[in-house]
Phi, psi and omega in degrees: 000134176271125182252129175261115185301152180304135176206162182244130179219172173285171188299314182296320179297317179300316180290325177295321179295315178300316180296320181293322178293322177297314179296322178298315180300318180294311184297323182268354182062040183298139180257342178260151183285162172245132181235127185230143174238139181203170176227175189236132175211116003285179175304150187212140170265126172256130180262144174299155187311318184246016185284137174291133183254014185292342180285346185282137173264095186298324180294319178298315181296318179297317180299326183260014176056048178247120180281168173226135178219156177253135181275161167290330186273164179276201179092190183257176186288149173232144168264114179265107183224269182266074185211171169243130180251143176240154167224146183223126182235132179201160171293147177305324183290346179291330183268149181297322180235047185298332181287338181264120189300306183296319179297323180291322174304313185292323178296316180291317181294339179299330175301315180292319178302313183296320183282324176291332177299327178293341178264005180081018180246114182267112180256151172218177186275151180278210180088011181275348180243153175299143179279126175260103187285000178284340183289135173273334184273120186303321187291348177271357179253121182253120178238175180291354181255000181272157177252130186236157171237121184051043176067018174245136186288128178246323184231120174253134184235157177219159189219149166222160182230138182210123174050043176084010180237155179246134165246121175236129174221160184195160182257132176258110184290116174274314175204164179210154177259098185299319180298320179295316179301316181294325178292315182294314188264350176064031180212149182293140177247103186273140175294348177279347185259320184233161175220172181226163176300319181298327178285320182289313181211095184299340182273350183278124183267161175300321181299322178293321179294314179300319180298315183287329178283341183274350184289000000 
């Protein structure tokens, strides 16, 4: 596996890098996956590829120095702030069940499950609650491809496919400002729905997480 070391960029640069790595994999016919870790500065909302953005208050976001970018992948919006983001790129044929979307999510997410287990955090897949498609905020939607801790969503992922390759990326919530999320998305963010690393283990640092994910 090719590992791209952790780095911090603005939202457009992060999405451009993921897109460039996907195109590189396709052009070179890479057979091994690419795994990348990154963060966002300034904070940024990423919109799903086809998501309506009319709910956003652009003046509020500008005032609070929050960027907006559109992803290659589908799904709903995420606020990328106090988090670690991963991306994973591979040929569909690299995965045992690559042709099946949900199964491919689970195969890729198993990497995260295995590594978080080394940190004493037992993750499992979501999908235990009905999906409410009215939500604009991705973390309020629980699907069979999400990673949860005690039935609360910790990692939300999205995927796109191009020329026989998969790009999957997702946000690992380290901490979050619930009041800010509710203001941006105009919907309540319940502590019963999502969790963060700081809630699970306040002593666990971002550096420790990055180190274990980088192995």
